[in-house]
C-alpha positions in Angstrom: 38.5 -21.1 -3.6 36.7 -20.0 -6.8 33.9 -22.6 -6.2 33.2 -21.3 -2.7 33.2 -17.7 -3.9 30.7 -18.6 -6.6 28.5 -20.3 -4.0 28.6 -17.2 -1.7 27.7 -15.0 -4.6 24.8 -17.2 -5.7 23.5 -17.3 -2.1 23.7 -13.5 -1.9 21.9 -13.0 -5.2 19.2 -15.4 -4.1 18.8 -13.6 -0.7 18.5 -10.3 -2.5 15.9 -11.6 -4.9 13.8 -12.9 -2.0 14.1 -9.5 -0.2 13.0 -7.7 -3.4 10.0 -9.9 -3.8 9.1 -9.4 -0.2 9.3 -5.7 -0.5 7.3 -5.7 -3.7 4.6 -7.8 -2.0 4.6 -5.4 1.0 4.2 -2.4 -1.2 1.3 -4.0 -3.0 -0.4 -4.8 0.3 0.2 -1.2 1.6 -1.3 0.2 -1.7 -4.4 -1.9 -1.3 -4.8 -0.9 2.4 -4.5 2.8 1.4 -7.1 2.4 -1.4 -9.5 0.7 1.1 -8.9 3.4 3.7 -9.7 6.1 1.1 -12.9 4.4 0.1 -13.9 4.1 3.8 -13.1 7.8 4.5 -15.0 8.9 1.4 -18.1 6.9 2.4 -17.9 8.1 6.0 -17.6 11.7 4.8 -20.6 11.3 2.4 -22.7 9.9 5.2 -21.6 12.5 7.7 -22.4 15.3 5.2 -25.9 13.8 4.6 -26.5 13.5 8.4 -25.3 17.0 9.2 -26.7 18.6 6.0 -23.5 20.6 5.3 -20.7 20.5 2.8 -17.8 19.5 5.1 -15.1 19.0 2.5 -15.9 22.1 0.4 -16.5 20.2 -2.8 -19.7 22.2 -3.6 -22.2 19.5 -2.7 -23.6 17.7 0.3 -23.2 13.9 0.3 
């Protein structure tokens, strides 16, 4: 009985380790996506401000 219990525990530990790795990988991917989105939004805002000629985000400058 002890052998089977050890096998079950090792299986559960391995499964949890895989889930943790998967979650960490997903978090890294999401952080990268957010960073890319922020760069895109900043570029879009700069171009829009230059096109309109107004300070749209109230940072004290146009573009």
